[in-house]
C-alpha positions in Angstrom: 0.1 0.1 -0.2 1.4 3.4 -0.8 0.1 6.1 1.1 1.0 9.8 0.3 1.4 12.1 3.0 1.8 16.1 2.4 4.9 17.6 2.9 4.1 20.4 5.4 2.4 20.2 8.6 3.8 23.3 10.7 2.5 27.2 10.4 3.5 30.1 11.9 0.2 32.0 13.5 -0.7 34.9 11.2 -2.4 37.8 14.2 -4.7 40.0 14.0 -6.7 42.1 16.4 -9.3 39.5 17.0 -6.5 36.5 18.1 -4.1 39.1 19.6 -7.2 40.4 22.4 -7.9 36.7 22.6 -4.0 35.3 23.5 -4.1 38.6 26.0 -7.0 37.3 28.1 -5.7 33.9 28.5 -2.2 34.7 29.3 -3.9 37.3 31.9 -5.5 34.2 33.1 -2.7 31.7 33.5 -0.3 34.6 35.3 -3.0 34.9 37.6 -4.0 31.2 38.4 -3.9 29.4 41.7 -3.6 26.0 39.9 -0.6 24.8 37.3 -0.4 21.6 35.1 3.3 22.4 34.0 4.1 21.9 37.9 3.3 18.1 36.9 4.8 17.5 34.1 6.1 14.2 33.8 8.8 15.1 30.8 9.0 15.3 26.8 9.3 11.4 26.7 8.4 10.2 30.3 4.5 11.6 29.7 5.1 11.0 25.6 1.6 8.3 24.9 1.6 6.5 21.1 -1.7 5.1 20.0 -2.8 3.1 17.3 -6.2 2.7 16.2 -7.7 -0.4 13.0 -10.9 0.6 11.7 -12.9 -0.8 9.1 -15.6 0.0 7.2 -18.3 -0.8 4.7 -21.4 1.0 3.8 -24.4 0.5 1.2 -27.0 3.4 0.5 -29.6 2.2 -1.4 -31.7 5.3 -3.0 -34.9 4.6 -3.4 -38.6 6.6 -5.0 -37.4 8.4 -7.6 -33.2 9.5 -6.4 -30.3 8.6 -7.7 -26.7 10.0 -7.6 -23.8 10.6 -10.1 -20.9 8.1 -9.9 -17.3 8.5 -9.5 -16.9 7.4 -13.2 -19.3 9.9 -14.1 -22.6 7.5 -14.7 -25.6 8.9 -13.9 -28.8 7.7 -12.1 -27.0 5.0 -10.1 -29.8 3.6 -7.2 -27.3 2.1 -5.0 -23.8 3.3 -3.6 -21.0 1.0 -1.8 -17.9 1.9 -0.2 -15.6 -0.1 2.0 -12.2 0.2 3.4 -9.2 0.0 5.8 -8.3 2.9 8.3 -5.4 3.0 10.0 -4.3 6.1 12.6 -1.2 6.4 14.3 -1.1 9.5 16.8 1.7 10.7 19.3 1.1 13.0 22.4 4.5 14.0 24.1 4.8 14.9 27.3 6.3 18.4 28.2 9.3 19.3 29.1 9.7 20.9 32.7 10.2 24.3 33.7 8.1 27.5 33.6 7.5 27.1 29.4 6.5 23.7 29.3 7.4 22.3 25.1 6.5 19.0 23.6 4.5 18.2 20.1 1.4 16.7 19.2 1.5 14.5 15.5 -0.5 11.8 13.9 -0.6 9.9 10.5 -3.5 8.6 9.2 -3.6 5.8 6.1 -6.2 4.3 4.7 -6.6 1.5 1.9 -9.4 0.8 -0.8 -11.6 -2.6 -0.1 -13.0 -3.3 -3.5 -15.0 0.2 -3.9 -16.0 0.7 -7.6 -15.8 3.7 -9.8 -19.2 3.0 -11.1 -21.1 2.5 -7.6 -19.5 5.5 -5.8 -21.1 8.8 -5.1 -19.1 11.8 -6.6 -18.4 13.0 -3.3 -17.5 9.8 -1.6 -18.3 9.0 1.4 -14.7 7.1 2.2 -12.5 6.8 0.1 -10.2 9.7 -2.2 -10.6 9.9 -5.6 -8.1 9.7 -7.9 -9.1 11.4 -11.2 -12.5 9.8 -12.6 -11.4 6.9 -10.3 -11.2 5.5 -6.8 -7.5 5.7 -5.0 -5.9 2.4 -4.5 -4.4 4.2 -0.9 -4.9 7.6 0.4 -3.1 8.9 3.7 -1.6 12.3 5.2 0.5 13.2 7.9 0.7 16.6 10.1 2.5 17.7 13.7 2.0 20.7 16.1 3.9 22.0 18.3 2.8 23.0 21.3 3.5 25.4 24.7 2.4 25.0 28.0 3.2 28.1 31.1 0.9 27.0 34.3 -2.2 25.4 32.9 -2.5 27.5 29.8 -1.4 25.5 26.4 -0.3 27.2 22.8 -0.6 24.5 20.3 0.3 25.3 16.5 0.2 23.5 13.8 -2.3 20.6 12.0 -4.3 19.7 14.9 -8.0 18.5 15.6 -10.5 20.7 17.7 -13.5 20.7 19.3 -15.5 23.8 20.5 -19.3 23.9 19.2 -18.8 26.0 16.2 -15.4 24.8 14.7 -15.0 20.9 16.0 -13.4 18.2 13.3 -15.5 15.4 12.9 -14.4 11.6 13.0 -17.7 10.2 12.5 -16.1 8.5 9.4 -13.1 6.8 8.0 -10.5 8.8 8.8 -10.5 12.0 10.8 -11.0 15.8 9.7 -7.9 18.0 10.6 -7.2 21.5 10.5 -3.7 23.9 10.2 -3.5 27.2 12.2 -3.3 27.9 16.4 -5.0 27.2 19.2 -5.2 28.0 22.7 -6.7 26.7 26.0 -6.5 27.7 29.2 -7.8 25.7 32.5 -6.2 28.1 35.1 -9.5 28.9 36.2 -10.7 25.0 37.9 -14.5 26.1 36.6 -13.8 27.4 33.9 -12.0 26.2 30.3 -11.5 29.4 27.8 -10.5 28.9 24.2 -9.3 30.8 21.2 -7.8 30.4 18.0 -7.6 30.9 14.0 -6.9 28.4 11.3 -6.4 29.1 7.8 -6.6 25.2 6.7 -8.2 21.6 6.1 -8.4 18.6 5.6 -11.4 16.6 5.2 -12.1 13.0 6.2 -10.9 11.7 2.9 -8.5 14.2 1.8 -5.8 13.5 0.5 -3.4 16.5 1.9 -3.5 18.8 4.3 -4.5 22.8 4.2 -7.5 23.6 1.7 -9.4 26.6 1.6 -11.9 25.7 4.7 -15.4 25.1 2.9 -19.1 26.0 4.0 -21.4 22.5 4.4 -24.4 24.5 2.4 -23.1 27.4 0.8 -19.9 25.4 -0.7 -18.3 28.7 -0.3 -14.5 28.5 0.7 -12.1 31.3 2.9 -9.3 31.7 4.0 -9.6 31.7 8.1 -12.0 31.0 10.9 -11.5 32.7 14.1 -12.9 31.6 17.5 -13.3 32.6 21.0 -14.7 30.9 23.8 -15.3 28.5 26.5 -17.0 26.7 29.4 -18.1 27.3 33.2 -19.2 25.1 35.3 -21.0 27.4 37.2 -21.5 27.3 41.3 -25.5 25.4 40.8 -24.8 21.6 41.1 -24.7 19.9 37.7 -25.3 23.0 35.6 -22.7 24.3 32.8 -22.5 26.8 30.7 -20.5 27.4 27.4 -20.7 30.0 25.0 -18.4 31.5 22.0 -18.2 33.7 19.0 -16.4 33.1 15.5 -15.9 34.8 12.3 -15.6 32.4 9.1 -14.0 36.0 7.0 -15.5 37.3 4.7 -18.6 35.0 5.1 -20.4 35.5 8.9 -20.3 35.4 12.0 -21.5 33.2 14.5 -22.3 33.8 18.3 -22.9 30.3 20.0 -24.8 29.4 23.8 -25.3 26.7 25.2 -26.3 24.9 28.4 -26.2 21.1 30.2 -28.1 20.7 33.4 -28.6 17.4 34.9 -30.7 16.7 37.8 -30.4 13.2 40.0 -33.9 11.6 41.5 -33.9 8.8 44.0 -34.0 5.0 42.1 -31.2 5.7 39.3 -33.6 7.8 38.1 -32.0 11.6 36.6 -33.8 13.9 34.0 -31.4 16.2 31.8 -31.6 19.3 30.0 -29.7 20.4 26.8 -30.0 23.1 24.6 -27.9 24.4 21.9 -28.7 28.0 20.3 -27.0 29.6 17.3 -27.0 32.9 15.5 -25.3 34.0 12.1 -25.2 36.8 10.3 -23.1 38.0 7.4 -20.1 40.1 7.2 -16.7 41.4 5.3 -17.8 40.5 1.5 -20.9 38.1 2.2 -19.6 35.8 0.1 -22.1 33.2 1.4 -25.1 35.8 0.7 -27.0 37.9 2.7 -27.4 35.3 6.5 -29.6 36.4 9.3 -30.1 32.5 10.9 -31.2 32.1 14.4 -30.6 28.4 15.2 -31.6 26.2 18.7 -32.2 22.9 20.0 -33.5 21.5 23.0 -33.5 18.2 24.1 -34.7 16.4 27.0 -33.9 13.0 28.4 -35.4 10.7 31.2 -33.3 7.8 33.0 -34.0 5.2 34.3 -31.3 2.4 35.4 -29.9 1.4 32.2 -32.9 3.3 30.0 -32.7 6.8 28.7 -35.4 8.1 26.8 -35.3 11.1 25.2 -38.0 14.3 23.5 -36.0 16.9 21.2 -37.0 20.4 19.3 -34.9 22.3 17.2 -35.9 25.1 15.2 -34.2 27.3 12.3 -35.7 31.0 11.4 -34.4 32.3 8.8 -34.0 32.2 4.9 -31.3 29.9 4.8 -30.4 27.1 5.9 -28.0 27.1 9.5 -24.4 26.2 7.7 -21.6 25.5 9.6 -17.3 25.1 9.1 -15.7 22.0 9.5 -17.8 18.4 9.5 -18.7 17.9 12.9 -19.1 21.6 14.1 -23.1 21.4 14.5 -23.8 20.5 18.5 -27.8 20.6 17.4 -29.3 17.6 19.3 -31.5 16.8 15.9 -28.0 16.6 13.0 -28.7 12.8 12.5 -27.1 10.5 10.5 -28.8 11.5 7.2 -30.2 14.9 7.5 -29.3 17.9 9.8 -32.3 18.9 9.6 -31.6 22.0 9.5 -33.6 23.7 7.0 -34.7 27.1 6.3 -38.3 28.1 8.8 -37.7 24.4 9.5 -39.0 23.3 12.8 -38.3 18.9 13.8 -38.6 16.8 16.2 -37.2 13.9 17.9 -37.8 11.0 19.8 -34.5 8.7 20.8 -34.2 5.8 23.0 -30.8 4.5 25.2 -30.2 1.3 26.4 -26.9 0.0 27.7 -27.6 -3.5 27.6 -24.8 -4.5 29.9 -26.4 -5.7 33.3 -29.2 -6.3 31.4 -28.4 -9.3 28.5 -24.3 -8.8 26.9 -21.6 -7.1 29.0 -20.4 -4.5 26.3 -23.5 -4.3 24.5 -25.8 -0.7 23.6 -28.6 0.5 21.5 -29.7 2.9 20.3 -33.0 3.9 18.3 -34.6 7.5 17.0 -36.8 9.1 15.3 -37.0 12.6 13.6 -40.0 14.5 11.8 -39.0 18.3 10.1 -41.7 20.1 8.6 -42.3 24.1 7.4 -39.3 24.6 5.4 -39.6 27.4 2.9 -36.5 26.8 0.0 -38.8 30.0 -2.0 -36.1 32.6 -0.6 -32.9 31.1 -0.3 -30.0 33.7 -1.2 -28.1 33.0 -5.0 -25.5 31.4 -3.0 -27.6 28.9 -1.2 -30.3 28.9 -4.1 -27.4 27.7 -7.1 -25.2 25.5 -4.5 -28.1 22.8 -3.4 -30.7 23.7 -6.0 -33.7 23.4 -3.2 -36.9 25.6 -4.3 -40.3 25.4 -3.1 -41.9 25.5 0.1 -43.7 22.8 2.9 -40.8 20.9 2.4 -40.8 18.0 5.3 -38.8 15.0 6.1 -38.5 11.6 7.9 -35.1 9.8 9.3 -35.3 7.2 11.3 -32.1 5.1 12.8 -31.0 2.4 14.5 -27.6 1.3 16.2 -26.1 -1.4 17.8 -22.2 -1.3 19.4 -20.9 -4.0 20.8 -17.5 -3.7 23.1 -15.1 -6.7 23.5 -14.6 -6.3 27.2 -12.2 -9.1 28.1 -9.4 -11.4 26.4 -7.0 -10.7 23.5 -9.6 -8.9 21.5 -10.5 -6.6 25.0 -12.1 -3.2 23.6 -12.7 -4.2 19.8 -16.2 -2.9 19.3 -18.7 -3.9 16.5 -20.9 -1.5 15.1 -24.0 -1.8 13.4 -26.3 1.7 11.8 -28.9 1.3 9.9 -30.8 4.8 8.3 -33.5 5.4 6.6 -35.0 8.7 4.9 -37.5 10.3 3.2 -38.8 13.4 1.8 -41.2 15.3 -0.3 -39.7 17.1 -3.1 -39.5 20.6 -1.7 -37.0 20.0 1.0 -34.2 18.9 -1.4 -32.8 15.4 0.0 -32.7 12.1 -1.3 -34.9 9.8 0.2 -32.4 6.4 0.7 -31.1 3.8 3.4 -28.2 3.1 4.5 -26.5 0.4 6.7 -22.9 0.8 7.5 -21.0 -1.8 9.1 -17.7 -0.7 11.6 -15.3 -2.7 13.7 -12.7 -0.9 15.5 -9.6 -2.1 17.1 -7.3 0.8 19.8 -3.9 -0.2 20.8 -1.9 2.7 23.4 1.6 2.6 24.8 2.2 4.7 27.6 
């Protein structure tokens, strides 16, 4: 197997007033804090960890009720897409050197092999494998590294990395993880507060063959040279209540403000009641390359837990003439963003019923089951700005759709194969013409085996 890696993985940050203010604030926090992780540094080598993840995937998408797709080979009207691939992910995380300023390095190498996916039976935009012109690549991969520095409990990373925030988050929901190029600061000097700021200028999708592509909006399809953000999460004095807030700028496209909260109320007899709120506010900025944007999108999920069982009811609403859009594949923390649809159309209201059960104490240790049903309606595509109308090709009013998902996951608990996980997903999506997406049935089989060396 030949794996081609990118040549450049570490970059110099570009300082703007936005990020300079963020960095100054975080350094002030670190200088006045009373707790420090750097004092407990084990050393560059002594604190190192090497992880390896094996992942094998097979997916079949059956298009239904007149829906079809164009294949990588150019053939149109195809109705069954199939992909199978193997991914191998190496991750090295160093410790920090001793002293006031700790130095370290994080590095990764991702490689994948095609296991029989054919160009005639794969979507023009494959979900797992990489394209090689009109064909499917036999193998692909990429690598990157990030230099890290730490003072007290404030850490700065520079280079190629993965992120996790509600407005800029790297997805690992397919074969290989996505990653971004830039810098990020995370401060945990205040025990109840985690602060973050960053600026990223490059992107590698989950099946990318190299790093450093322009950032991409998922729905307008418009690229940009940077995404900057600042925010944090607060564990409040109210027991079991956490709040988070972020603000981000997708240069010359839009600004997004985010507010989130999670509250869990423990009850007697192994019961609990929890609420999870996510709210996004997006408005166009600069050159407005994605057109006029003025959307407010929110979701609320309430979950009742009793023993091994969890029952959830969720509601989600998009207020605006365009869909809720985001950068990176994982930067949508809305509760009704499902396996096959995000339920984020203009004006869309959706609700969800879900059920999860941990069968470890009931049937087989390591076995979990999840069921979800989501229905959306009230979608109005008649007022899309020109960028979304051209990119999506949607039109009409009274769009509606529904999705049904089943997930079964088993993790081996003992023996040589301990931590091996096997997962089955089956999803069904049905829609009317104004909604604009495809009718399809999804079957996905996934196996994972992690290893760790410390």
